[in-house]
CHARMM internal coordinates of N, CA and C (Angstrom, degrees):
IC EDIT
DIST 1 N 1 CA 1.4460
DIST 1 CA 1 C 1.5258
ANGL 1 N 1 CA 1 C 107.64
DIST 1 C 2 N 1.3098
ANGL 1 CA 1 C 2 N 117.29
DIHE 1 N 1 CA 1 C 2 N 130.25
DIST 2 N 2 CA 1.4632
ANGL 1 C 2 N 2 CA 119.87
DIHE 1 CA 1 C 2 N 2 CA 178.69
DIST 2 CA 2 C 1.5376
ANGL 2 N 2 CA 2 C 111.59
DIHE 1 C 2 N 2 CA 2 C -61.92
DIST 2 C 3 N 1.3240
ANGL 2 CA 2 C 3 N 115.50
DIHE 2 N 2 CA 2 C 3 N 151.93
DIST 3 N 3 CA 1.4652
ANGL 2 C 3 N 3 CA 121.74
DIHE 2 CA 2 C 3 N 3 CA -175.32
DIST 3 CA 3 C 1.5329
ANGL 3 N 3 CA 3 C 112.02
DIHE 2 C 3 N 3 CA 3 C -57.00
DIST 3 C 4 N 1.3273
ANGL 3 CA 3 C 4 N 117.56
DIHE 3 N 3 CA 3 C 4 N -46.31
DIST 4 N 4 CA 1.4693
ANGL 3 C 4 N 4 CA 120.20
DIHE 3 CA 3 C 4 N 4 CA -177.68
DIST 4 CA 4 C 1.5204
ANGL 4 N 4 CA 4 C 111.36
DIHE 3 C 4 N 4 CA 4 C -62.09
DIST 4 C 5 N 1.3158
ANGL 4 CA 4 C 5 N 116.71
DIHE 4 N 4 CA 4 C 5 N -40.03
DIST 5 N 5 CA 1.4659
ANGL 4 C 5 N 5 CA 119.80
DIHE 4 CA 4 C 5 N 5 CA 178.66
DIST 5 CA 5 C 1.5253
ANGL 5 N 5 CA 5 C 110.71
DIHE 4 C 5 N 5 CA 5 C -67.75
DIST 5 C 6 N 1.3263
ANGL 5 CA 5 C 6 N 117.52
DIHE 5 N 5 CA 5 C 6 N -36.97
DIST 6 N 6 CA 1.4644
ANGL 5 C 6 N 6 CA 121.35
DIHE 5 CA 5 C 6 N 6 CA 178.35
DIST 6 CA 6 C 1.5262
ANGL 6 N 6 CA 6 C 110.82
DIHE 5 C 6 N 6 CA 6 C -64.02
DIST 6 C 7 N 1.3233
ANGL 6 CA 6 C 7 N 117.55
DIHE 6 N 6 CA 6 C 7 N -42.16
DIST 7 N 7 CA 1.4630
ANGL 6 C 7 N 7 CA 121.14
DIHE 6 CA 6 C 7 N 7 CA 178.58
DIST 7 CA 7 C 1.5276
ANGL 7 N 7 CA 7 C 109.94
DIHE 6 C 7 N 7 CA 7 C -65.62
DIST 7 C 8 N 1.3120
ANGL 7 CA 7 C 8 N 116.22
DIHE 7 N 7 CA 7 C 8 N -41.30
DIST 8 N 8 CA 1.4651
ANGL 7 C 8 N 8 CA 121.60
DIHE 7 CA 7 C 8 N 8 CA 178.26
DIST 8 CA 8 C 1.5320
ANGL 8 N 8 CA 8 C 110.04
DIHE 7 C 8 N 8 CA 8 C -60.59
DIST 8 C 9 N 1.3331
ANGL 8 CA 8 C 9 N 117.40
DIHE 8 N 8 CA 8 C 9 N -47.23
DIST 9 N 9 CA 1.4554
ANGL 8 C 9 N 9 CA 121.90
DIHE 8 CA 8 C 9 N 9 CA 178.58
DIST 9 CA 9 C 1.5288
ANGL 9 N 9 CA 9 C 110.69
DIHE 8 C 9 N 9 CA 9 C -62.57
DIST 9 C 10 N 1.3255
ANGL 9 CA 9 C 10 N 117.28
DIHE 9 N 9 CA 9 C 10 N -43.33
DIST 10 N 10 CA 1.4631
ANGL 9 C 10 N 10 CA 121.05
DIHE 9 CA 9 C 10 N 10 CA -178.13
DIST 10 CA 10 C 1.5229
ANGL 10 N 10 CA 10 C 111.23
DIHE 9 C 10 N 10 CA 10 C -58.54
DIST 10 C 11 N 1.3118
ANGL 10 CA 10 C 11 N 117.07
DIHE 10 N 10 CA 10 C 11 N -42.11
DIST 11 N 11 CA 1.4652
ANGL 10 C 11 N 11 CA 121.03
DIHE 10 CA 10 C 11 N 11 CA 179.48
DIST 11 CA 11 C 1.5293
ANGL 11 N 11 CA 11 C 110.34
DIHE 10 C 11 N 11 CA 11 C -62.30
DIST 11 C 12 N 1.3099
ANGL 11 CA 11 C 12 N 116.80
DIHE 11 N 11 CA 11 C 12 N -49.09
DIST 12 N 12 CA 1.4598
ANGL 11 C 12 N 12 CA 120.54
DIHE 11 CA 11 C 12 N 12 CA -177.85
DIST 12 CA 12 C 1.5280
ANGL 12 N 12 CA 12 C 112.26
DIHE 11 C 12 N 12 CA 12 C -69.05
DIST 12 C 13 N 1.3142
ANGL 12 CA 12 C 13 N 117.13
DIHE 12 N 12 CA 12 C 13 N -36.20
DIST 13 N 13 CA 1.4602
ANGL 12 C 13 N 13 CA 120.98
DIHE 12 CA 12 C 13 N 13 CA 179.08
DIST 13 CA 13 C 1.5250
ANGL 13 N 13 CA 13 C 110.43
DIHE 12 C 13 N 13 CA 13 C -63.61
DIST 13 C 14 N 1.3220
ANGL 13 CA 13 C 14 N 116.96
DIHE 13 N 13 CA 13 C 14 N -43.73
DIST 14 N 14 CA 1.4581
ANGL 13 C 14 N 14 CA 120.67
DIHE 13 CA 13 C 14 N 14 CA 179.65
DIST 14 CA 14 C 1.5231
ANGL 14 N 14 CA 14 C 110.90
DIHE 13 C 14 N 14 CA 14 C -62.57
DIST 14 C 15 N 1.3251
ANGL 14 CA 14 C 15 N 117.35
DIHE 14 N 14 CA 14 C 15 N -44.73
DIST 15 N 15 CA 1.4632
ANGL 14 C 15 N 15 CA 121.01
DIHE 14 CA 14 C 15 N 15 CA 177.50
DIST 15 CA 15 C 1.5197
ANGL 15 N 15 CA 15 C 111.40
DIHE 14 C 15 N 15 CA 15 C -61.13
DIST 15 C 16 N 1.3137
ANGL 15 CA 15 C 16 N 116.76
DIHE 15 N 15 CA 15 C 16 N -47.16
DIST 16 N 16 CA 1.4593
ANGL 15 C 16 N 16 CA 121.44
DIHE 15 CA 15 C 16 N 16 CA -178.91
DIST 16 CA 16 C 1.5218
ANGL 16 N 16 CA 16 C 111.11
DIHE 15 C 16 N 16 CA 16 C -62.08
DIST 16 C 17 N 1.3061
ANGL 16 CA 16 C 17 N 117.69
DIHE 16 N 16 CA 16 C 17 N -44.44
DIST 17 N 17 CA 1.4596
ANGL 16 C 17 N 17 CA 122.09
DIHE 16 CA 16 C 17 N 17 CA -179.27
DIST 17 CA 17 C 1.5273
ANGL 17 N 17 CA 17 C 110.40
DIHE 16 C 17 N 17 CA 17 C -61.73
DIST 17 C 18 N 1.3369
ANGL 17 CA 17 C 18 N 117.10
DIHE 17 N 17 CA 17 C 18 N -44.53
DIST 18 N 18 CA 1.4616
ANGL 17 C 18 N 18 CA 120.52
DIHE 17 CA 17 C 18 N 18 CA 178.74
DIST 18 CA 18 C 1.5212
ANGL 18 N 18 CA 18 C 111.86
DIHE 17 C 18 N 18 CA 18 C -63.74
DIST 18 C 19 N 1.3315
ANGL 18 CA 18 C 19 N 117.83
DIHE 18 N 18 CA 18 C 19 N -38.01
DIST 19 N 19 CA 1.4632
ANGL 18 C 19 N 19 CA 121.27
DIHE 18 CA 18 C 19 N 19 CA 177.82
DIST 19 CA 19 C 1.5181
ANGL 19 N 19 CA 19 C 111.28
DIHE 18 C 19 N 19 CA 19 C -68.17
DIST 19 C 20 N 1.3318
ANGL 19 CA 19 C 20 N 117.35
DIHE 19 N 19 CA 19 C 20 N -37.47
DIST 20 N 20 CA 1.4610
ANGL 19 C 20 N 20 CA 120.94
DIHE 19 CA 19 C 20 N 20 CA 177.17
DIST 20 CA 20 C 1.5259
ANGL 20 N 20 CA 20 C 110.91
DIHE 19 C 20 N 20 CA 20 C -62.65
DIST 20 C 21 N 1.3104
ANGL 20 CA 20 C 21 N 116.37
DIHE 20 N 20 CA 20 C 21 N -42.92
DIST 21 N 21 CA 1.4666
ANGL 20 C 21 N 21 CA 120.49
DIHE 20 CA 20 C 21 N 21 CA 178.56
DIST 21 CA 21 C 1.5171
ANGL 21 N 21 CA 21 C 110.33
DIHE 20 C 21 N 21 CA 21 C -62.42
DIST 21 C 22 N 1.3270
ANGL 21 CA 21 C 22 N 117.48
DIHE 21 N 21 CA 21 C 22 N -45.85
DIST 22 N 22 CA 1.4645
ANGL 21 C 22 N 22 CA 121.34
DIHE 21 CA 21 C 22 N 22 CA -179.31
DIST 22 CA 22 C 1.5284
ANGL 22 N 22 CA 22 C 111.24
DIHE 21 C 22 N 22 CA 22 C -61.47
DIST 22 C 23 N 1.3272
ANGL 22 CA 22 C 23 N 117.26
DIHE 22 N 22 CA 22 C 23 N -44.65
DIST 23 N 23 CA 1.4684
ANGL 22 C 23 N 23 CA 120.77
DIHE 22 CA 22 C 23 N 23 CA -179.53
DIST 23 CA 23 C 1.5230
ANGL 23 N 23 CA 23 C 111.71
DIHE 22 C 23 N 23 CA 23 C -67.76
DIST 23 C 24 N 1.3156
ANGL 23 CA 23 C 24 N 117.54
DIHE 23 N 23 CA 23 C 24 N -39.95
DIST 24 N 24 CA 1.4678
ANGL 23 C 24 N 24 CA 120.69
DIHE 23 CA 23 C 24 N 24 CA 178.61
DIST 24 CA 24 C 1.5216
ANGL 24 N 24 CA 24 C 110.43
DIHE 23 C 24 N 24 CA 24 C -63.99
DIST 24 C 25 N 1.3216
ANGL 24 CA 24 C 25 N 117.43
DIHE 24 N 24 CA 24 C 25 N -38.13
DIST 25 N 25 CA 1.4601
ANGL 24 C 25 N 25 CA 120.47
DIHE 24 CA 24 C 25 N 25 CA 178.11
DIST 25 CA 25 C 1.5227
ANGL 25 N 25 CA 25 C 111.91
DIHE 24 C 25 N 25 CA 25 C -67.26
DIST 25 C 26 N 1.3408
ANGL 25 CA 25 C 26 N 117.51
DIHE 25 N 25 CA 25 C 26 N -31.24
DIST 26 N 26 CA 1.4568
ANGL 25 C 26 N 26 CA 121.03
DIHE 25 CA 25 C 26 N 26 CA 176.62
DIST 26 CA 26 C 1.5254
ANGL 26 N 26 CA 26 C 111.37
DIHE 25 C 26 N 26 CA 26 C -72.87
DIST 26 C 27 N 1.3204
ANGL 26 CA 26 C 27 N 117.08
DIHE 26 N 26 CA 26 C 27 N -37.88
DIST 27 N 27 CA 1.4612
ANGL 26 C 27 N 27 CA 121.30
DIHE 26 CA 26 C 27 N 27 CA -175.05
DIST 27 CA 27 C 1.5226
ANGL 27 N 27 CA 27 C 113.91
DIHE 26 C 27 N 27 CA 27 C -81.18
DIST 27 C 28 N 1.3122
ANGL 27 CA 27 C 28 N 117.01
DIHE 27 N 27 CA 27 C 28 N -34.48
DIST 28 N 28 CA 1.4570
ANGL 27 C 28 N 28 CA 121.07
DIHE 27 CA 27 C 28 N 28 CA -173.21
DIST 28 CA 28 C 1.5205
ANGL 28 N 28 CA 28 C 110.93
DIHE 27 C 28 N 28 CA 28 C -119.68
DIST 28 C 29 N 1.3334
ANGL 28 CA 28 C 29 N 115.10
DIHE 28 N 28 CA 28 C 29 N 160.12
DIST 29 N 29 CA 1.4614
ANGL 28 C 29 N 29 CA 120.47
DIHE 28 CA 28 C 29 N 29 CA 177.09
DIST 29 CA 29 C 1.5240
ANGL 29 N 29 CA 29 C 109.79
DIHE 28 C 29 N 29 CA 29 C -68.88
DIST 29 C 30 N 1.3322
ANGL 29 CA 29 C 30 N 117.06
DIHE 29 N 29 CA 29 C 30 N 144.66
DIST 30 N 30 CA 1.4746
ANGL 29 C 30 N 30 CA 119.14
DIHE 29 CA 29 C 30 N 30 CA 177.90
DIST 30 CA 30 C 1.5328
ANGL 30 N 30 CA 30 C 112.63
DIHE 29 C 30 N 30 CA 30 C -61.19
DIST 30 C 31 N 1.3297
ANGL 30 CA 30 C 31 N 116.34
DIHE 30 N 30 CA 30 C 31 N -21.62
DIST 31 N 31 CA 1.4717
ANGL 30 C 31 N 31 CA 119.67
DIHE 30 CA 30 C 31 N 31 CA 179.89
DIST 31 CA 31 C 1.5269
ANGL 31 N 31 CA 31 C 111.85
DIHE 30 C 31 N 31 CA 31 C -67.50
DIST 31 C 32 N 1.3349
ANGL 31 CA 31 C 32 N 117.12
DIHE 31 N 31 CA 31 C 32 N -22.63
DIST 32 N 32 CA 1.4616
ANGL 31 C 32 N 32 CA 120.85
DIHE 31 CA 31 C 32 N 32 CA -179.07
DIST 32 CA 32 C 1.5229
ANGL 32 N 32 CA 32 C 112.30
DIHE 31 C 32 N 32 CA 32 C -72.16
DIST 32 C 33 N 1.3123
ANGL 32 CA 32 C 33 N 117.55
DIHE 32 N 32 CA 32 C 33 N -10.63
DIST 33 N 33 CA 1.4573
ANGL 32 C 33 N 33 CA 121.23
DIHE 32 CA 32 C 33 N 33 CA 179.69
DIST 33 CA 33 C 1.5132
ANGL 33 N 33 CA 33 C 111.79
DIHE 32 C 33 N 33 CA 33 C 101.19
DIST 33 C 34 N 1.3055
ANGL 33 CA 33 C 34 N 114.93
DIHE 33 N 33 CA 33 C 34 N 167.59
DIST 34 N 34 CA 1.4571
ANGL 33 C 34 N 34 CA 120.69
DIHE 33 CA 33 C 34 N 34 CA -179.36
DIST 34 CA 34 C 1.5209
ANGL 34 N 34 CA 34 C 110.75
DIHE 33 C 34 N 34 CA 34 C -94.05
DIST 34 C 35 N 1.3158
ANGL 34 CA 34 C 35 N 114.31
DIHE 34 N 34 CA 34 C 35 N 165.79
DIST 35 N 35 CA 1.4604
ANGL 34 C 35 N 35 CA 120.53
DIHE 34 CA 34 C 35 N 35 CA 175.37
DIST 35 CA 35 C 1.5235
ANGL 35 N 35 CA 35 C 107.90
DIHE 34 C 35 N 35 CA 35 C -68.69
DIST 35 C 36 N 1.3182
ANGL 35 CA 35 C 36 N 116.19
DIHE 35 N 35 CA 35 C 36 N 126.67
DIST 36 N 36 CA 1.4578
ANGL 35 C 36 N 36 CA 120.22
DIHE 35 CA 35 C 36 N 36 CA 179.29
DIST 36 CA 36 C 1.5160
ANGL 36 N 36 CA 36 C 111.67
DIHE 35 C 36 N 36 CA 36 C -102.77
DIST 36 C 37 N 1.3263
ANGL 36 CA 36 C 37 N 116.06
DIHE 36 N 36 CA 36 C 37 N -36.90
DIST 37 N 37 CA 1.4583
ANGL 36 C 37 N 37 CA 121.71
DIHE 36 CA 36 C 37 N 37 CA -177.85
DIST 37 CA 37 C 1.5178
ANGL 37 N 37 CA 37 C 109.86
DIHE 36 C 37 N 37 CA 37 C -136.76
DIST 37 C 38 N 1.3159
ANGL 37 CA 37 C 38 N 114.83
DIHE 37 N 37 CA 37 C 38 N 148.01
DIST 38 N 38 CA 1.4610
ANGL 37 C 38 N 38 CA 121.26
DIHE 37 CA 37 C 38 N 38 CA 171.74
DIST 38 CA 38 C 1.5178
ANGL 38 N 38 CA 38 C 106.00
DIHE 37 C 38 N 38 CA 38 C -123.82
DIST 38 C 39 N 1.3167
ANGL 38 CA 38 C 39 N 115.08
DIHE 38 N 38 CA 38 C 39 N 129.77
DIST 39 N 39 CA 1.4667
ANGL 38 C 39 N 39 CA 120.00
DIHE 38 CA 38 C 39 N 39 CA -177.57
DIST 39 CA 39 C 1.5203
ANGL 39 N 39 CA 39 C 108.22
DIHE 38 C 39 N 39 CA 39 C -121.02
DIST 39 C 40 N 1.3165
ANGL 39 CA 39 C 40 N 116.34
DIHE 39 N 39 CA 39 C 40 N 126.28
DIST 40 N 40 CA 1.4575
ANGL 39 C 40 N 40 CA 122.45
DIHE 39 CA 39 C 40 N 40 CA -176.06
DIST 40 CA 40 C 1.5254
ANGL 40 N 40 CA 40 C 108.43
DIHE 39 C 40 N 40 CA 40 C -128.87
DIST 40 C 41 N 1.3176
ANGL 40 CA 40 C 41 N 115.40
DIHE 40 N 40 CA 40 C 41 N 133.58
DIST 41 N 41 CA 1.4609
ANGL 40 C 41 N 41 CA 119.47
DIHE 40 CA 40 C 41 N 41 CA 178.04
DIST 41 CA 41 C 1.5209
ANGL 41 N 41 CA 41 C 108.81
DIHE 40 C 41 N 41 CA 41 C -119.02
DIST 41 C 42 N 1.3303
ANGL 41 CA 41 C 42 N 116.30
DIHE 41 N 41 CA 41 C 42 N 126.59
DIST 42 N 42 CA 1.4559
ANGL 41 C 42 N 42 CA 122.12
DIHE 41 CA 41 C 42 N 42 CA 177.48
DIST 42 CA 42 C 1.5250
ANGL 42 N 42 CA 42 C 108.35
DIHE 41 C 42 N 42 CA 42 C -117.13
DIST 42 C 43 N 1.3202
ANGL 42 CA 42 C 43 N 116.06
DIHE 42 N 42 CA 42 C 43 N -178.24
DIST 43 N 43 CA 1.4628
ANGL 42 C 43 N 43 CA 119.60
DIHE 42 CA 42 C 43 N 43 CA 177.51
DIST 43 CA 43 C 1.5263
ANGL 43 N 43 CA 43 C 111.60
DIHE 42 C 43 N 43 CA 43 C -67.45
DIST 43 C 44 N 1.3326
ANGL 43 CA 43 C 44 N 116.87
DIHE 43 N 43 CA 43 C 44 N -29.83
DIST 44 N 44 CA 1.4603
ANGL 43 C 44 N 44 CA 121.11
DIHE 43 CA 43 C 44 N 44 CA -176.32
DIST 44 CA 44 C 1.5231
ANGL 44 N 44 CA 44 C 113.35
DIHE 43 C 44 N 44 CA 44 C -88.12
DIST 44 C 45 N 1.3328
ANGL 44 CA 44 C 45 N 117.44
DIHE 44 N 44 CA 44 C 45 N -39.52
DIST 45 N 45 CA 1.4564
ANGL 44 C 45 N 45 CA 120.27
DIHE 44 CA 44 C 45 N 45 CA -173.23
DIST 45 CA 45 C 1.5242
ANGL 45 N 45 CA 45 C 110.79
DIHE 44 C 45 N 45 CA 45 C -160.57
DIST 45 C 46 N 1.3265
ANGL 45 CA 45 C 46 N 114.08
DIHE 45 N 45 CA 45 C 46 N 173.52
DIST 46 N 46 CA 1.4518
ANGL 45 C 46 N 46 CA 121.77
DIHE 45 CA 45 C 46 N 46 CA 172.72
DIST 46 CA 46 C 1.5197
ANGL 46 N 46 CA 46 C 106.94
DIHE 45 C 46 N 46 CA 46 C -111.81
DIST 46 C 47 N 1.3198
ANGL 46 CA 46 C 47 N 116.82
DIHE 46 N 46 CA 46 C 47 N 137.28
DIST 47 N 47 CA 1.4524
ANGL 46 C 47 N 47 CA 121.60
DIHE 46 CA 46 C 47 N 47 CA -177.63
DIST 47 CA 47 C 1.5276
ANGL 47 N 47 CA 47 C 108.94
DIHE 46 C 47 N 47 CA 47 C -122.06
DIST 47 C 48 N 1.3133
ANGL 47 CA 47 C 48 N 116.69
DIHE 47 N 47 CA 47 C 48 N 131.27
DIST 48 N 48 CA 1.4526
ANGL 47 C 48 N 48 CA 122.81
DIHE 47 CA 47 C 48 N 48 CA 176.16
DIST 48 CA 48 C 1.5171
ANGL 48 N 48 CA 48 C 107.53
DIHE 47 C 48 N 48 CA 48 C -119.00
DIST 48 C 49 N 1.3456
ANGL 48 CA 48 C 49 N 116.28
DIHE 48 N 48 CA 48 C 49 N 125.10
DIST 49 N 49 CA 1.4597
ANGL 48 C 49 N 49 CA 121.72
DIHE 48 CA 48 C 49 N 49 CA -177.20
DIST 49 CA 49 C 1.5173
ANGL 49 N 49 CA 49 C 108.59
DIHE 48 C 49 N 49 CA 49 C -120.12
DIST 49 C 50 N 1.3177
ANGL 49 CA 49 C 50 N 116.18
DIHE 49 N 49 CA 49 C 50 N 132.12
DIST 50 N 50 CA 1.4503
ANGL 49 C 50 N 50 CA 122.35
DIHE 49 CA 49 C 50 N 50 CA 177.37
DIST 50 CA 50 C 1.5176
ANGL 50 N 50 CA 50 C 108.37
DIHE 49 C 50 N 50 CA 50 C -136.91
DIST 50 C 51 N 1.3224
ANGL 50 CA 50 C 51 N 116.17
DIHE 50 N 50 CA 50 C 51 N 145.75
DIST 51 N 51 CA 1.4569
ANGL 50 C 51 N 51 CA 119.92
DIHE 50 CA 50 C 51 N 51 CA -177.84
DIST 51 CA 51 C 1.5216
ANGL 51 N 51 CA 51 C 110.10
DIHE 50 C 51 N 51 CA 51 C -134.34
DIST 51 C 52 N 1.3291
ANGL 51 CA 51 C 52 N 115.35
DIHE 51 N 51 CA 51 C 52 N 142.96
DIST 52 N 52 CA 1.4517
ANGL 51 C 52 N 52 CA 122.27
DIHE 51 CA 51 C 52 N 52 CA 175.73
DIST 52 CA 52 C 1.5142
ANGL 52 N 52 CA 52 C 107.42
DIHE 51 C 52 N 52 CA 52 C -144.58
DIST 52 C 53 N 1.3228
ANGL 52 CA 52 C 53 N 116.03
DIHE 52 N 52 CA 52 C 53 N 115.30
DIST 53 N 53 CA 1.4610
ANGL 52 C 53 N 53 CA 120.07
DIHE 52 CA 52 C 53 N 53 CA -177.83
DIST 53 CA 53 C 1.5167
ANGL 53 N 53 CA 53 C 110.95
DIHE 52 C 53 N 53 CA 53 C 64.47
DIST 53 C 54 N 1.3037
ANGL 53 CA 53 C 54 N 117.12
DIHE 53 N 53 CA 53 C 54 N -127.05
DIST 54 N 54 CA 1.4632
ANGL 53 C 54 N 54 CA 120.85
DIHE 53 CA 53 C 54 N 54 CA -179.03
DIST 54 CA 54 C 1.5339
ANGL 54 N 54 CA 54 C 112.12
DIHE 53 C 54 N 54 CA 54 C -96.11
DIST 54 C 55 N 1.3417
ANGL 54 CA 54 C 55 N 116.98
DIHE 54 N 54 CA 54 C 55 N 8.26
DIST 55 N 55 CA 1.4588
ANGL 54 C 55 N 55 CA 121.34
DIHE 54 CA 54 C 55 N 55 CA -179.41
DIST 55 CA 55 C 1.5288
ANGL 55 N 55 CA 55 C 110.36
DIHE 54 C 55 N 55 CA 55 C -107.32
DIST 55 C 56 N 1.3081
ANGL 55 CA 55 C 56 N 115.85
DIHE 55 N 55 CA 55 C 56 N 138.48
DIST 56 N 56 CA 1.4574
ANGL 55 C 56 N 56 CA 122.19
DIHE 55 CA 55 C 56 N 56 CA 176.38
DIST 56 CA 56 C 1.5222
ANGL 56 N 56 CA 56 C 108.20
DIHE 55 C 56 N 56 CA 56 C -127.63
DIST 56 C 57 N 1.3180
ANGL 56 CA 56 C 57 N 115.74
DIHE 56 N 56 CA 56 C 57 N 131.65
DIST 57 N 57 CA 1.4597
ANGL 56 C 57 N 57 CA 121.96
DIHE 56 CA 56 C 57 N 57 CA 179.47
DIST 57 CA 57 C 1.5175
ANGL 57 N 57 CA 57 C 108.23
DIHE 56 C 57 N 57 CA 57 C -113.29
DIST 57 C 58 N 1.3173
ANGL 57 CA 57 C 58 N 116.65
DIHE 57 N 57 CA 57 C 58 N 127.08
DIST 58 N 58 CA 1.4627
ANGL 57 C 58 N 58 CA 122.13
DIHE 57 CA 57 C 58 N 58 CA 176.69
DIST 58 CA 58 C 1.5238
ANGL 58 N 58 CA 58 C 108.39
DIHE 57 C 58 N 58 CA 58 C -121.99
DIST 58 C 59 N 1.3126
ANGL 58 CA 58 C 59 N 115.89
DIHE 58 N 58 CA 58 C 59 N 127.80
DIST 59 N 59 CA 1.4545
ANGL 58 C 59 N 59 CA 121.78
DIHE 58 CA 58 C 59 N 59 CA -179.93
DIST 59 CA 59 C 1.5220
ANGL 59 N 59 CA 59 C 108.28
DIHE 58 C 59 N 59 CA 59 C -117.21
DIST 59 C 60 N 1.3190
ANGL 59 CA 59 C 60 N 116.69
DIHE 59 N 59 CA 59 C 60 N 129.36
DIST 60 N 60 CA 1.4528
ANGL 59 C 60 N 60 CA 122.57
DIHE 59 CA 59 C 60 N 60 CA 177.32
DIST 60 CA 60 C 1.5165
ANGL 60 N 60 CA 60 C 107.88
DIHE 59 C 60 N 60 CA 60 C -108.31
DIST 60 C 61 N 1.3212
ANGL 60 CA 60 C 61 N 116.12
DIHE 60 N 60 CA 60 C 61 N 127.84
DIST 61 N 61 CA 1.4577
ANGL 60 C 61 N 61 CA 120.92
DIHE 60 CA 60 C 61 N 61 CA 178.57
DIST 61 CA 61 C 1.5180
ANGL 61 N 61 CA 61 C 108.29
DIHE 60 C 61 N 61 CA 61 C -123.27
DIST 61 C 62 N 1.3180
ANGL 61 CA 61 C 62 N 115.39
DIHE 61 N 61 CA 61 C 62 N 119.41
DIST 62 N 62 CA 1.4579
ANGL 61 C 62 N 62 CA 120.87
DIHE 61 CA 61 C 62 N 62 CA -179.81
DIST 62 CA 62 C 1.5184
ANGL 62 N 62 CA 62 C 108.23
DIHE 61 C 62 N 62 CA 62 C -84.36
DIST 62 C 63 N 1.3245
ANGL 62 CA 62 C 63 N 116.50
DIHE 62 N 62 CA 62 C 63 N 135.95
DIST 63 N 63 CA 1.4548
ANGL 62 C 63 N 63 CA 122.60
DIHE 62 CA 62 C 63 N 63 CA 178.16
DIST 63 CA 63 C 1.5277
ANGL 63 N 63 CA 63 C 109.00
DIHE 62 C 63 N 63 CA 63 C -66.18
DIST 63 C 64 N 1.3280
ANGL 63 CA 63 C 64 N 117.39
DIHE 63 N 63 CA 63 C 64 N 128.68
DIST 64 N 64 CA 1.4687
ANGL 63 C 64 N 64 CA 121.50
DIHE 63 CA 63 C 64 N 64 CA -176.45
DIST 64 CA 64 C 1.5217
ANGL 64 N 64 CA 64 C 111.53
DIHE 63 C 64 N 64 CA 64 C -60.65
DIST 64 C 65 N 1.3206
ANGL 64 CA 64 C 65 N 117.96
DIHE 64 N 64 CA 64 C 65 N -36.53
DIST 65 N 65 CA 1.4667
ANGL 64 C 65 N 65 CA 119.71
DIHE 64 CA 64 C 65 N 65 CA 180.00
DIST 65 CA 65 C 1.5258
ANGL 65 N 65 CA 65 C 110.92
DIHE 64 C 65 N 65 CA 65 C -66.98
DIST 65 C 66 N 1.3292
ANGL 65 CA 65 C 66 N 117.57
DIHE 65 N 65 CA 65 C 66 N -33.25
DIST 66 N 66 CA 1.4651
ANGL 65 C 66 N 66 CA 121.00
DIHE 65 CA 65 C 66 N 66 CA 177.26
DIST 66 CA 66 C 1.5194
ANGL 66 N 66 CA 66 C 110.39
DIHE 65 C 66 N 66 CA 66 C -68.45
DIST 66 C 67 N 1.3361
ANGL 66 CA 66 C 67 N 116.78
DIHE 66 N 66 CA 66 C 67 N -36.86
DIST 67 N 67 CA 1.4598
ANGL 66 C 67 N 67 CA 119.85
DIHE 66 CA 66 C 67 N 67 CA 179.16
DIST 67 CA 67 C 1.5266
ANGL 67 N 67 CA 67 C 110.29
DIHE 66 C 67 N 67 CA 67 C -64.03
DIST 67 C 68 N 1.3347
ANGL 67 CA 67 C 68 N 117.60
DIHE 67 N 67 CA 67 C 68 N -39.45
DIST 68 N 68 CA 1.4581
ANGL 67 C 68 N 68 CA 121.08
DIHE 67 CA 67 C 68 N 68 CA 179.40
DIST 68 CA 68 C 1.5233
ANGL 68 N 68 CA 68 C 110.21
DIHE 67 C 68 N 68 CA 68 C -65.81
DIST 68 C 69 N 1.3439
ANGL 68 CA 68 C 69 N 116.86
DIHE 68 N 68 CA 68 C 69 N -41.80
DIST 69 N 69 CA 1.4621
ANGL 68 C 69 N 69 CA 120.58
DIHE 68 CA 68 C 69 N 69 CA 178.46
DIST 69 CA 69 C 1.5204
ANGL 69 N 69 CA 69 C 110.97
DIHE 68 C 69 N 69 CA 69 C -62.22
DIST 69 C 70 N 1.3405
ANGL 69 CA 69 C 70 N 117.00
DIHE 69 N 69 CA 69 C 70 N -43.90
DIST 70 N 70 CA 1.4606
ANGL 69 C 70 N 70 CA 121.39
DIHE 69 CA 69 C 70 N 70 CA 179.43
DIST 70 CA 70 C 1.5154
ANGL 70 N 70 CA 70 C 111.33
DIHE 69 C 70 N 70 CA 70 C -64.57
DIST 70 C 71 N 1.3154
ANGL 70 CA 70 C 71 N 117.99
DIHE 70 N 70 CA 70 C 71 N -37.94
DIST 71 N 71 CA 1.4633
ANGL 70 C 71 N 71 CA 121.46
DIHE 70 CA 70 C 71 N 71 CA -179.62
DIST 71 CA 71 C 1.5273
ANGL 71 N 71 CA 71 C 109.92
DIHE 70 C 71 N 71 CA 71 C -65.23
DIST 71 C 72 N 1.3164
ANGL 71 CA 71 C 72 N 117.66
DIHE 71 N 71 CA 71 C 72 N -37.92
DIST 72 N 72 CA 1.4498
ANGL 71 C 72 N 72 CA 121.30
DIHE 71 CA 71 C 72 N 72 CA -179.80
DIST 72 CA 72 C 1.5350
ANGL 72 N 72 CA 72 C 109.61
DIHE 71 C 72 N 72 CA 72 C -69.66
DIST 72 C 73 N 1.3288
ANGL 72 CA 72 C 73 N 117.08
DIHE 72 N 72 CA 72 C 73 N -40.58
DIST 73 N 73 CA 1.4567
ANGL 72 C 73 N 73 CA 121.40
DIHE 72 CA 72 C 73 N 73 CA -179.41
DIST 73 CA 73 C 1.5223
ANGL 73 N 73 CA 73 C 110.54
DIHE 72 C 73 N 73 CA 73 C -67.35
DIST 73 C 74 N 1.3393
ANGL 73 CA 73 C 74 N 117.56
DIHE 73 N 73 CA 73 C 74 N -40.30
DIST 74 N 74 CA 1.4634
ANGL 73 C 74 N 74 CA 121.43
DIHE 73 CA 73 C 74 N 74 CA -177.23
DIST 74 CA 74 C 1.5212
ANGL 74 N 74 CA 74 C 112.15
DIHE 73 C 74 N 74 CA 74 C -73.90
DIST 74 C 75 N 1.3117
ANGL 74 CA 74 C 75 N 117.96
DIHE 74 N 74 CA 74 C 75 N -27.27
DIST 75 N 75 CA 1.4692
ANGL 74 C 75 N 75 CA 121.57
DIHE 74 CA 74 C 75 N 75 CA -175.09
DIST 75 CA 75 C 1.5002
ANGL 75 N 75 CA 75 C 113.27
DIHE 74 C 75 N 75 CA 75 C -72.31
END
COOR INIT
IC SEED 1 N 1 CA 1 C
IC BUILD
């Protein structure tokens, strides 16, 4: 992933994760625990976001069937 796109994703991921935490705290009792992971699936990939302290980890997983389709189109 190019650097500019990674920075762009990082900004949006952090905002989204913080909004998910805020909404979950409004909907559920604090005793139920905090949001640990956010999982998002798009047409291009699946994204899993987890945060601990000041660190946030985002993992992008491309669907294998999409990779095969793209390889056929590019060839």
